[in-house]
Chimera marker file (.cmm) of the C-alpha trace (Angstrom):
<marker_set name="trace">
<marker id="1" x="21.699" y="27.131" z="-5.867" r="1" g="1" b="0" radius="0.5"/>
<marker id="2" x="18.936" y="25.125" z="-7.542" r="1" g="1" b="0" radius="0.5"/>
<marker id="3" x="18.928" y="21.374" z="-7.773" r="1" g="1" b="0" radius="0.5"/>
<marker id="4" x="18.999" y="19.554" z="-11.108" r="1" g="1" b="0" radius="0.5"/>
<marker id="5" x="15.225" y="19.046" z="-11.158" r="1" g="1" b="0" radius="0.5"/>
<marker id="6" x="14.660" y="22.810" z="-10.789" r="1" g="1" b="0" radius="0.5"/>
<marker id="7" x="17.129" y="23.504" z="-13.591" r="1" g="1" b="0" radius="0.5"/>
<marker id="8" x="15.515" y="21.008" z="-15.975" r="1" g="1" b="0" radius="0.5"/>
<marker id="9" x="12.044" y="22.330" z="-15.146" r="1" g="1" b="0" radius="0.5"/>
<marker id="10" x="13.166" y="25.889" z="-15.849" r="1" g="1" b="0" radius="0.5"/>
<marker id="11" x="14.790" y="24.805" z="-19.129" r="1" g="1" b="0" radius="0.5"/>
<marker id="12" x="11.553" y="23.181" z="-20.335" r="1" g="1" b="0" radius="0.5"/>
<marker id="13" x="9.505" y="26.234" z="-19.332" r="1" g="1" b="0" radius="0.5"/>
<marker id="14" x="11.965" y="28.411" z="-21.283" r="1" g="1" b="0" radius="0.5"/>
<marker id="15" x="11.383" y="26.174" z="-24.322" r="1" g="1" b="0" radius="0.5"/>
<marker id="16" x="7.679" y="27.036" z="-24.062" r="1" g="1" b="0" radius="0.5"/>
<marker id="17" x="8.489" y="30.752" z="-23.781" r="1" g="1" b="0" radius="0.5"/>
<marker id="18" x="10.858" y="30.699" z="-26.778" r="1" g="1" b="0" radius="0.5"/>
<marker id="19" x="8.477" y="28.735" z="-29.011" r="1" g="1" b="0" radius="0.5"/>
<marker id="20" x="5.388" y="30.809" z="-28.185" r="1" g="1" b="0" radius="0.5"/>
<marker id="21" x="3.437" y="27.580" z="-28.612" r="1" g="1" b="0" radius="0.5"/>
<marker id="22" x="1.513" y="25.375" z="-26.236" r="1" g="1" b="0" radius="0.5"/>
<marker id="23" x="3.468" y="22.264" z="-27.271" r="1" g="1" b="0" radius="0.5"/>
<marker id="24" x="7.119" y="21.384" z="-26.712" r="1" g="1" b="0" radius="0.5"/>
<marker id="25" x="8.696" y="18.192" z="-27.951" r="1" g="1" b="0" radius="0.5"/>
<marker id="26" x="11.932" y="16.986" z="-26.376" r="1" g="1" b="0" radius="0.5"/>
<marker id="27" x="14.102" y="13.925" z="-26.659" r="1" g="1" b="0" radius="0.5"/>
<marker id="28" x="14.895" y="12.234" z="-23.375" r="1" g="1" b="0" radius="0.5"/>
<marker id="29" x="18.471" y="11.252" z="-24.338" r="1" g="1" b="0" radius="0.5"/>
<marker id="30" x="19.279" y="14.705" z="-25.726" r="1" g="1" b="0" radius="0.5"/>
<marker id="31" x="18.135" y="16.510" z="-22.567" r="1" g="1" b="0" radius="0.5"/>
<marker id="32" x="19.930" y="14.008" z="-20.328" r="1" g="1" b="0" radius="0.5"/>
<marker id="33" x="23.136" y="14.540" z="-22.299" r="1" g="1" b="0" radius="0.5"/>
<marker id="34" x="22.670" y="18.329" z="-22.265" r="1" g="1" b="0" radius="0.5"/>
<marker id="35" x="22.433" y="18.353" z="-18.460" r="1" g="1" b="0" radius="0.5"/>
<marker id="36" x="24.802" y="15.443" z="-17.905" r="1" g="1" b="0" radius="0.5"/>
<marker id="37" x="22.198" y="13.512" z="-15.954" r="1" g="1" b="0" radius="0.5"/>
<marker id="38" x="20.493" y="10.150" z="-16.253" r="1" g="1" b="0" radius="0.5"/>
<marker id="39" x="17.262" y="9.963" z="-18.300" r="1" g="1" b="0" radius="0.5"/>
<marker id="40" x="15.366" y="8.930" z="-15.172" r="1" g="1" b="0" radius="0.5"/>
<marker id="41" x="16.068" y="12.424" z="-13.756" r="1" g="1" b="0" radius="0.5"/>
<marker id="42" x="14.154" y="13.888" z="-16.689" r="1" g="1" b="0" radius="0.5"/>
<marker id="43" x="11.367" y="11.351" z="-16.149" r="1" g="1" b="0" radius="0.5"/>
<marker id="44" x="11.133" y="12.480" z="-12.524" r="1" g="1" b="0" radius="0.5"/>
<marker id="45" x="10.821" y="16.137" z="-13.525" r="1" g="1" b="0" radius="0.5"/>
<marker id="46" x="8.131" y="15.347" z="-16.099" r="1" g="1" b="0" radius="0.5"/>
<marker id="47" x="6.143" y="13.148" z="-13.697" r="1" g="1" b="0" radius="0.5"/>
<marker id="48" x="6.246" y="15.625" z="-10.811" r="1" g="1" b="0" radius="0.5"/>
<marker id="49" x="6.299" y="19.083" z="-12.403" r="1" g="1" b="0" radius="0.5"/>
<marker id="50" x="4.453" y="18.755" z="-15.695" r="1" g="1" b="0" radius="0.5"/>
<marker id="51" x="1.367" y="16.887" z="-14.522" r="1" g="1" b="0" radius="0.5"/>
<marker id="52" x="-2.290" y="17.350" z="-15.436" r="1" g="1" b="0" radius="0.5"/>
<marker id="53" x="-2.718" y="19.095" z="-12.109" r="1" g="1" b="0" radius="0.5"/>
<marker id="54" x="-0.036" y="21.595" z="-13.124" r="1" g="1" b="0" radius="0.5"/>
<marker id="55" x="-1.842" y="22.199" z="-16.410" r="1" g="1" b="0" radius="0.5"/>
<marker id="56" x="0.113" y="19.935" z="-18.777" r="1" g="1" b="0" radius="0.5"/>
<marker id="57" x="-0.569" y="16.809" z="-20.776" r="1" g="1" b="0" radius="0.5"/>
<marker id="58" x="2.243" y="14.397" z="-21.605" r="1" g="1" b="0" radius="0.5"/>
<marker id="59" x="2.620" y="12.091" z="-24.572" r="1" g="1" b="0" radius="0.5"/>
<marker id="60" x="5.663" y="9.866" z="-24.736" r="1" g="1" b="0" radius="0.5"/>
<marker id="61" x="7.120" y="7.571" z="-27.375" r="1" g="1" b="0" radius="0.5"/>
<marker id="62" x="10.072" y="5.397" z="-26.489" r="1" g="1" b="0" radius="0.5"/>
<marker id="63" x="12.702" y="4.018" z="-28.814" r="1" g="1" b="0" radius="0.5"/>
<marker id="64" x="15.203" y="5.382" z="-31.331" r="1" g="1" b="0" radius="0.5"/>
<marker id="65" x="13.054" y="8.267" z="-32.585" r="1" g="1" b="0" radius="0.5"/>
<marker id="66" x="11.349" y="8.601" z="-29.221" r="1" g="1" b="0" radius="0.5"/>
<marker id="67" x="10.180" y="11.872" z="-27.799" r="1" g="1" b="0" radius="0.5"/>
<marker id="68" x="8.265" y="13.446" z="-24.956" r="1" g="1" b="0" radius="0.5"/>
<marker id="69" x="5.588" y="15.882" z="-26.094" r="1" g="1" b="0" radius="0.5"/>
<marker id="70" x="4.458" y="18.283" z="-23.394" r="1" g="1" b="0" radius="0.5"/>
<marker id="71" x="1.265" y="20.176" z="-24.116" r="1" g="1" b="0" radius="0.5"/>
<marker id="72" x="0.209" y="23.106" z="-22.001" r="1" g="1" b="0" radius="0.5"/>
<marker id="73" x="-3.480" y="23.052" z="-21.190" r="1" g="1" b="0" radius="0.5"/>
<marker id="74" x="-4.927" y="26.345" z="-22.328" r="1" g="1" b="0" radius="0.5"/>
<marker id="75" x="-4.550" y="28.517" z="-19.242" r="1" g="1" b="0" radius="0.5"/>
<marker id="76" x="-5.305" y="31.853" z="-20.885" r="1" g="1" b="0" radius="0.5"/>
<marker id="77" x="-8.953" y="30.817" z="-20.607" r="1" g="1" b="0" radius="0.5"/>
<marker id="78" x="-9.293" y="30.743" z="-16.835" r="1" g="1" b="0" radius="0.5"/>
<marker id="79" x="-12.744" y="29.179" z="-16.905" r="1" g="1" b="0" radius="0.5"/>
<marker id="80" x="-11.533" y="26.342" z="-19.169" r="1" g="1" b="0" radius="0.5"/>
<marker id="81" x="-8.500" y="25.724" z="-16.972" r="1" g="1" b="0" radius="0.5"/>
<marker id="82" x="-10.595" y="25.664" z="-13.786" r="1" g="1" b="0" radius="0.5"/>
<marker id="83" x="-13.051" y="23.258" z="-15.447" r="1" g="1" b="0" radius="0.5"/>
<marker id="84" x="-10.102" y="21.052" z="-16.468" r="1" g="1" b="0" radius="0.5"/>
<marker id="85" x="-8.954" y="20.958" z="-12.842" r="1" g="1" b="0" radius="0.5"/>
<marker id="86" x="-12.464" y="20.213" z="-11.586" r="1" g="1" b="0" radius="0.5"/>
<marker id="87" x="-12.632" y="17.211" z="-13.918" r="1" g="1" b="0" radius="0.5"/>
<marker id="88" x="-9.287" y="15.956" z="-12.626" r="1" g="1" b="0" radius="0.5"/>
<marker id="89" x="-10.356" y="16.007" z="-8.997" r="1" g="1" b="0" radius="0.5"/>
<marker id="90" x="-13.144" y="13.459" z="-9.022" r="1" g="1" b="0" radius="0.5"/>
<marker id="91" x="-14.676" y="12.201" z="-5.760" r="1" g="1" b="0" radius="0.5"/>
<marker id="92" x="-11.307" y="11.966" z="-3.947" r="1" g="1" b="0" radius="0.5"/>
<marker id="93" x="-7.858" y="13.518" z="-4.218" r="1" g="1" b="0" radius="0.5"/>
<marker id="94" x="-4.567" y="12.843" z="-2.468" r="1" g="1" b="0" radius="0.5"/>
<marker id="95" x="-2.637" y="15.566" z="-0.712" r="1" g="1" b="0" radius="0.5"/>
<marker id="96" x="0.140" y="15.384" z="-3.328" r="1" g="1" b="0" radius="0.5"/>
<marker id="97" x="-2.281" y="15.737" z="-6.241" r="1" g="1" b="0" radius="0.5"/>
<marker id="98" x="-3.953" y="18.666" z="-4.473" r="1" g="1" b="0" radius="0.5"/>
<marker id="99" x="-0.583" y="20.347" z="-3.956" r="1" g="1" b="0" radius="0.5"/>
<marker id="100" x="0.117" y="19.945" z="-7.683" r="1" g="1" b="0" radius="0.5"/>
<marker id="101" x="-3.163" y="21.727" z="-8.423" r="1" g="1" b="0" radius="0.5"/>
<marker id="102" x="-2.249" y="24.532" z="-6.021" r="1" g="1" b="0" radius="0.5"/>
<marker id="103" x="1.182" y="24.843" z="-7.685" r="1" g="1" b="0" radius="0.5"/>
<marker id="104" x="-0.497" y="25.033" z="-11.094" r="1" g="1" b="0" radius="0.5"/>
<marker id="105" x="-2.861" y="27.754" z="-9.914" r="1" g="1" b="0" radius="0.5"/>
<marker id="106" x="0.081" y="29.696" z="-8.508" r="1" g="1" b="0" radius="0.5"/>
<marker id="107" x="2.228" y="29.168" z="-11.641" r="1" g="1" b="0" radius="0.5"/>
<marker id="108" x="-0.630" y="30.477" z="-13.760" r="1" g="1" b="0" radius="0.5"/>
<marker id="109" x="-1.001" y="33.481" z="-11.449" r="1" g="1" b="0" radius="0.5"/>
<marker id="110" x="-4.560" y="32.614" z="-10.480" r="1" g="1" b="0" radius="0.5"/>
<marker id="111" x="-3.668" y="32.675" z="-6.780" r="1" g="1" b="0" radius="0.5"/>
<marker id="112" x="-0.931" y="34.376" z="-4.783" r="1" g="1" b="0" radius="0.5"/>
<marker id="113" x="1.778" y="32.636" z="-2.760" r="1" g="1" b="0" radius="0.5"/>
<marker id="114" x="-0.116" y="33.527" z="0.398" r="1" g="1" b="0" radius="0.5"/>
<marker id="115" x="-3.364" y="32.070" z="-0.913" r="1" g="1" b="0" radius="0.5"/>
<marker id="116" x="-1.508" y="28.920" z="-1.988" r="1" g="1" b="0" radius="0.5"/>
<marker id="117" x="-0.087" y="28.486" z="1.510" r="1" g="1" b="0" radius="0.5"/>
<marker id="118" x="-3.522" y="29.019" z="3.079" r="1" g="1" b="0" radius="0.5"/>
<marker id="119" x="-5.205" y="26.469" z="0.805" r="1" g="1" b="0" radius="0.5"/>
<marker id="120" x="-2.382" y="23.987" z="1.424" r="1" g="1" b="0" radius="0.5"/>
<marker id="121" x="-2.829" y="24.415" z="5.187" r="1" g="1" b="0" radius="0.5"/>
<marker id="122" x="-6.572" y="23.788" z="4.982" r="1" g="1" b="0" radius="0.5"/>
<marker id="123" x="-6.217" y="20.580" z="2.942" r="1" g="1" b="0" radius="0.5"/>
<marker id="124" x="-3.184" y="19.227" z="4.806" r="1" g="1" b="0" radius="0.5"/>
<marker id="125" x="-3.427" y="15.766" z="6.377" r="1" g="1" b="0" radius="0.5"/>
<marker id="126" x="-2.550" y="17.319" z="9.742" r="1" g="1" b="0" radius="0.5"/>
<marker id="127" x="-5.610" y="19.563" z="9.469" r="1" g="1" b="0" radius="0.5"/>
<marker id="128" x="-7.880" y="16.780" z="8.240" r="1" g="1" b="0" radius="0.5"/>
<marker id="129" x="-7.096" y="14.276" z="10.992" r="1" g="1" b="0" radius="0.5"/>
<marker id="130" x="-9.250" y="11.304" z="10.074" r="1" g="1" b="0" radius="0.5"/>
<marker id="131" x="-9.006" y="8.109" z="8.076" r="1" g="1" b="0" radius="0.5"/>
<marker id="132" x="-7.371" y="8.438" z="4.654" r="1" g="1" b="0" radius="0.5"/>
<marker id="133" x="-10.511" y="7.739" z="2.610" r="1" g="1" b="0" radius="0.5"/>
<marker id="134" x="-12.567" y="10.383" z="4.409" r="1" g="1" b="0" radius="0.5"/>
<marker id="135" x="-9.685" y="12.860" z="4.282" r="1" g="1" b="0" radius="0.5"/>
<marker id="136" x="-9.320" y="12.456" z="0.501" r="1" g="1" b="0" radius="0.5"/>
<marker id="137" x="-13.074" y="12.930" z="0.002" r="1" g="1" b="0" radius="0.5"/>
<marker id="138" x="-13.171" y="16.085" z="2.148" r="1" g="1" b="0" radius="0.5"/>
<marker id="139" x="-10.031" y="17.448" z="0.449" r="1" g="1" b="0" radius="0.5"/>
<marker id="140" x="-11.673" y="16.941" z="-2.963" r="1" g="1" b="0" radius="0.5"/>
<marker id="141" x="-14.860" y="18.652" z="-1.783" r="1" g="1" b="0" radius="0.5"/>
<marker id="142" x="-12.896" y="21.631" z="-0.439" r="1" g="1" b="0" radius="0.5"/>
<marker id="143" x="-11.040" y="22.081" z="-3.728" r="1" g="1" b="0" radius="0.5"/>
<marker id="144" x="-14.219" y="21.672" z="-5.773" r="1" g="1" b="0" radius="0.5"/>
<marker id="145" x="-15.782" y="24.496" z="-3.757" r="1" g="1" b="0" radius="0.5"/>
<marker id="146" x="-12.691" y="26.734" z="-3.951" r="1" g="1" b="0" radius="0.5"/>
<marker id="147" x="-11.980" y="26.470" z="-7.675" r="1" g="1" b="0" radius="0.5"/>
<marker id="148" x="-15.188" y="28.172" z="-8.851" r="1" g="1" b="0" radius="0.5"/>
<marker id="149" x="-14.503" y="30.996" z="-6.359" r="1" g="1" b="0" radius="0.5"/>
<marker id="150" x="-11.008" y="31.449" z="-7.846" r="1" g="1" b="0" radius="0.5"/>
<marker id="151" x="-12.590" y="31.514" z="-11.311" r="1" g="1" b="0" radius="0.5"/>
<marker id="152" x="-15.137" y="34.132" z="-10.232" r="1" g="1" b="0" radius="0.5"/>
<marker id="153" x="-12.545" y="36.649" z="-9.039" r="1" g="1" b="0" radius="0.5"/>
<link id1="1" id2="2" r="1" g="1" b="0" radius="0.2"/>
<link id1="2" id2="3" r="1" g="1" b="0" radius="0.2"/>
<link id1="3" id2="4" r="1" g="1" b="0" radius="0.2"/>
<link id1="4" id2="5" r="1" g="1" b="0" radius="0.2"/>
<link id1="5" id2="6" r="1" g="1" b="0" radius="0.2"/>
<link id1="6" id2="7" r="1" g="1" b="0" radius="0.2"/>
<link id1="7" id2="8" r="1" g="1" b="0" radius="0.2"/>
<link id1="8" id2="9" r="1" g="1" b="0" radius="0.2"/>
<link id1="9" id2="10" r="1" g="1" b="0" radius="0.2"/>
<link id1="10" id2="11" r="1" g="1" b="0" radius="0.2"/>
<link id1="11" id2="12" r="1" g="1" b="0" radius="0.2"/>
<link id1="12" id2="13" r="1" g="1" b="0" radius="0.2"/>
<link id1="13" id2="14" r="1" g="1" b="0" radius="0.2"/>
<link id1="14" id2="15" r="1" g="1" b="0" radius="0.2"/>
<link id1="15" id2="16" r="1" g="1" b="0" radius="0.2"/>
<link id1="16" id2="17" r="1" g="1" b="0" radius="0.2"/>
<link id1="17" id2="18" r="1" g="1" b="0" radius="0.2"/>
<link id1="18" id2="19" r="1" g="1" b="0" radius="0.2"/>
<link id1="19" id2="20" r="1" g="1" b="0" radius="0.2"/>
<link id1="20" id2="21" r="1" g="1" b="0" radius="0.2"/>
<link id1="21" id2="22" r="1" g="1" b="0" radius="0.2"/>
<link id1="22" id2="23" r="1" g="1" b="0" radius="0.2"/>
<link id1="23" id2="24" r="1" g="1" b="0" radius="0.2"/>
<link id1="24" id2="25" r="1" g="1" b="0" radius="0.2"/>
<link id1="25" id2="26" r="1" g="1" b="0" radius="0.2"/>
<link id1="26" id2="27" r="1" g="1" b="0" radius="0.2"/>
<link id1="27" id2="28" r="1" g="1" b="0" radius="0.2"/>
<link id1="28" id2="29" r="1" g="1" b="0" radius="0.2"/>
<link id1="29" id2="30" r="1" g="1" b="0" radius="0.2"/>
<link id1="30" id2="31" r="1" g="1" b="0" radius="0.2"/>
<link id1="31" id2="32" r="1" g="1" b="0" radius="0.2"/>
<link id1="32" id2="33" r="1" g="1" b="0" radius="0.2"/>
<link id1="33" id2="34" r="1" g="1" b="0" radius="0.2"/>
<link id1="34" id2="35" r="1" g="1" b="0" radius="0.2"/>
<link id1="35" id2="36" r="1" g="1" b="0" radius="0.2"/>
<link id1="36" id2="37" r="1" g="1" b="0" radius="0.2"/>
<link id1="37" id2="38" r="1" g="1" b="0" radius="0.2"/>
<link id1="38" id2="39" r="1" g="1" b="0" radius="0.2"/>
<link id1="39" id2="40" r="1" g="1" b="0" radius="0.2"/>
<link id1="40" id2="41" r="1" g="1" b="0" radius="0.2"/>
<link id1="41" id2="42" r="1" g="1" b="0" radius="0.2"/>
<link id1="42" id2="43" r="1" g="1" b="0" radius="0.2"/>
<link id1="43" id2="44" r="1" g="1" b="0" radius="0.2"/>
<link id1="44" id2="45" r="1" g="1" b="0" radius="0.2"/>
<link id1="45" id2="46" r="1" g="1" b="0" radius="0.2"/>
<link id1="46" id2="47" r="1" g="1" b="0" radius="0.2"/>
<link id1="47" id2="48" r="1" g="1" b="0" radius="0.2"/>
<link id1="48" id2="49" r="1" g="1" b="0" radius="0.2"/>
<link id1="49" id2="50" r="1" g="1" b="0" radius="0.2"/>
<link id1="50" id2="51" r="1" g="1" b="0" radius="0.2"/>
<link id1="51" id2="52" r="1" g="1" b="0" radius="0.2"/>
<link id1="52" id2="53" r="1" g="1" b="0" radius="0.2"/>
<link id1="53" id2="54" r="1" g="1" b="0" radius="0.2"/>
<link id1="54" id2="55" r="1" g="1" b="0" radius="0.2"/>
<link id1="55" id2="56" r="1" g="1" b="0" radius="0.2"/>
<link id1="56" id2="57" r="1" g="1" b="0" radius="0.2"/>
<link id1="57" id2="58" r="1" g="1" b="0" radius="0.2"/>
<link id1="58" id2="59" r="1" g="1" b="0" radius="0.2"/>
<link id1="59" id2="60" r="1" g="1" b="0" radius="0.2"/>
<link id1="60" id2="61" r="1" g="1" b="0" radius="0.2"/>
<link id1="61" id2="62" r="1" g="1" b="0" radius="0.2"/>
<link id1="62" id2="63" r="1" g="1" b="0" radius="0.2"/>
<link id1="63" id2="64" r="1" g="1" b="0" radius="0.2"/>
<link id1="64" id2="65" r="1" g="1" b="0" radius="0.2"/>
<link id1="65" id2="66" r="1" g="1" b="0" radius="0.2"/>
<link id1="66" id2="67" r="1" g="1" b="0" radius="0.2"/>
<link id1="67" id2="68" r="1" g="1" b="0" radius="0.2"/>
<link id1="68" id2="69" r="1" g="1" b="0" radius="0.2"/>
<link id1="69" id2="70" r="1" g="1" b="0" radius="0.2"/>
<link id1="70" id2="71" r="1" g="1" b="0" radius="0.2"/>
<link id1="71" id2="72" r="1" g="1" b="0" radius="0.2"/>
<link id1="72" id2="73" r="1" g="1" b="0" radius="0.2"/>
<link id1="73" id2="74" r="1" g="1" b="0" radius="0.2"/>
<link id1="74" id2="75" r="1" g="1" b="0" radius="0.2"/>
<link id1="75" id2="76" r="1" g="1" b="0" radius="0.2"/>
<link id1="76" id2="77" r="1" g="1" b="0" radius="0.2"/>
<link id1="77" id2="78" r="1" g="1" b="0" radius="0.2"/>
<link id1="78" id2="79" r="1" g="1" b="0" radius="0.2"/>
<link id1="79" id2="80" r="1" g="1" b="0" radius="0.2"/>
<link id1="80" id2="81" r="1" g="1" b="0" radius="0.2"/>
<link id1="81" id2="82" r="1" g="1" b="0" radius="0.2"/>
<link id1="82" id2="83" r="1" g="1" b="0" radius="0.2"/>
<link id1="83" id2="84" r="1" g="1" b="0" radius="0.2"/>
<link id1="84" id2="85" r="1" g="1" b="0" radius="0.2"/>
<link id1="85" id2="86" r="1" g="1" b="0" radius="0.2"/>
<link id1="86" id2="87" r="1" g="1" b="0" radius="0.2"/>
<link id1="87" id2="88" r="1" g="1" b="0" radius="0.2"/>
<link id1="88" id2="89" r="1" g="1" b="0" radius="0.2"/>
<link id1="89" id2="90" r="1" g="1" b="0" radius="0.2"/>
<link id1="90" id2="91" r="1" g="1" b="0" radius="0.2"/>
<link id1="91" id2="92" r="1" g="1" b="0" radius="0.2"/>
<link id1="92" id2="93" r="1" g="1" b="0" radius="0.2"/>
<link id1="93" id2="94" r="1" g="1" b="0" radius="0.2"/>
<link id1="94" id2="95" r="1" g="1" b="0" radius="0.2"/>
<link id1="95" id2="96" r="1" g="1" b="0" radius="0.2"/>
<link id1="96" id2="97" r="1" g="1" b="0" radius="0.2"/>
<link id1="97" id2="98" r="1" g="1" b="0" radius="0.2"/>
<link id1="98" id2="99" r="1" g="1" b="0" radius="0.2"/>
<link id1="99" id2="100" r="1" g="1" b="0" radius="0.2"/>
<link id1="100" id2="101" r="1" g="1" b="0" radius="0.2"/>
<link id1="101" id2="102" r="1" g="1" b="0" radius="0.2"/>
<link id1="102" id2="103" r="1" g="1" b="0" radius="0.2"/>
<link id1="103" id2="104" r="1" g="1" b="0" radius="0.2"/>
<link id1="104" id2="105" r="1" g="1" b="0" radius="0.2"/>
<link id1="105" id2="106" r="1" g="1" b="0" radius="0.2"/>
<link id1="106" id2="107" r="1" g="1" b="0" radius="0.2"/>
<link id1="107" id2="108" r="1" g="1" b="0" radius="0.2"/>
<link id1="108" id2="109" r="1" g="1" b="0" radius="0.2"/>
<link id1="109" id2="110" r="1" g="1" b="0" radius="0.2"/>
<link id1="110" id2="111" r="1" g="1" b="0" radius="0.2"/>
<link id1="111" id2="112" r="1" g="1" b="0" radius="0.2"/>
<link id1="112" id2="113" r="1" g="1" b="0" radius="0.2"/>
<link id1="113" id2="114" r="1" g="1" b="0" radius="0.2"/>
<link id1="114" id2="115" r="1" g="1" b="0" radius="0.2"/>
<link id1="115" id2="116" r="1" g="1" b="0" radius="0.2"/>
<link id1="116" id2="117" r="1" g="1" b="0" radius="0.2"/>
<link id1="117" id2="118" r="1" g="1" b="0" radius="0.2"/>
<link id1="118" id2="119" r="1" g="1" b="0" radius="0.2"/>
<link id1="119" id2="120" r="1" g="1" b="0" radius="0.2"/>
<link id1="120" id2="121" r="1" g="1" b="0" radius="0.2"/>
<link id1="121" id2="122" r="1" g="1" b="0" radius="0.2"/>
<link id1="122" id2="123" r="1" g="1" b="0" radius="0.2"/>
<link id1="123" id2="124" r="1" g="1" b="0" radius="0.2"/>
<link id1="124" id2="125" r="1" g="1" b="0" radius="0.2"/>
<link id1="125" id2="126" r="1" g="1" b="0" radius="0.2"/>
<link id1="126" id2="127" r="1" g="1" b="0" radius="0.2"/>
<link id1="127" id2="128" r="1" g="1" b="0" radius="0.2"/>
<link id1="128" id2="129" r="1" g="1" b="0" radius="0.2"/>
<link id1="129" id2="130" r="1" g="1" b="0" radius="0.2"/>
<link id1="130" id2="131" r="1" g="1" b="0" radius="0.2"/>
<link id1="131" id2="132" r="1" g="1" b="0" radius="0.2"/>
<link id1="132" id2="133" r="1" g="1" b="0" radius="0.2"/>
<link id1="133" id2="134" r="1" g="1" b="0" radius="0.2"/>
<link id1="134" id2="135" r="1" g="1" b="0" radius="0.2"/>
<link id1="135" id2="136" r="1" g="1" b="0" radius="0.2"/>
<link id1="136" id2="137" r="1" g="1" b="0" radius="0.2"/>
<link id1="137" id2="138" r="1" g="1" b="0" radius="0.2"/>
<link id1="138" id2="139" r="1" g="1" b="0" radius="0.2"/>
<link id1="139" id2="140" r="1" g="1" b="0" radius="0.2"/>
<link id1="140" id2="141" r="1" g="1" b="0" radius="0.2"/>
<link id1="141" id2="142" r="1" g="1" b="0" radius="0.2"/>
<link id1="142" id2="143" r="1" g="1" b="0" radius="0.2"/>
<link id1="143" id2="144" r="1" g="1" b="0" radius="0.2"/>
<link id1="144" id2="145" r="1" g="1" b="0" radius="0.2"/>
<link id1="145" id2="146" r="1" g="1" b="0" radius="0.2"/>
<link id1="146" id2="147" r="1" g="1" b="0" radius="0.2"/>
<link id1="147" id2="148" r="1" g="1" b="0" radius="0.2"/>
<link id1="148" id2="149" r="1" g="1" b="0" radius="0.2"/>
<link id1="149" id2="150" r="1" g="1" b="0" radius="0.2"/>
<link id1="150" id2="151" r="1" g="1" b="0" radius="0.2"/>
<link id1="151" id2="152" r="1" g="1" b="0" radius="0.2"/>
<link id1="152" id2="153" r="1" g="1" b="0" radius="0.2"/>
</marker_set>
């Protein structure tokens, strides 16, 4: 059985599928009531599963008429999506951010599960045993070299 975060994530992805658009607008209170959960649960799902690294942009307005607008970065254009990810990486990247990028690549069917596991193993902190700053720089460099290769094939 899936946990509540998985269920909410799937629900939001189904909203994208049903709308055939790259933008979905939801109301925090409505979704929380629908799933009988606290609004912070929805916030958690948005912050961890609909990130820039996953290929989404979030706009949020709080208050009575508040909403969360989730925009899917155009992933049909592989080159544009890869370039978007390259811009996100910068000179350093944390392991968690890198894993989000790998998840996004997998979700968009640009890499297989096996390839995702291999990339994750290469960039893992246990593989890159050194100080955090150096590790984050090397991890960023590895991803910046891999992404164009993924785009090429």
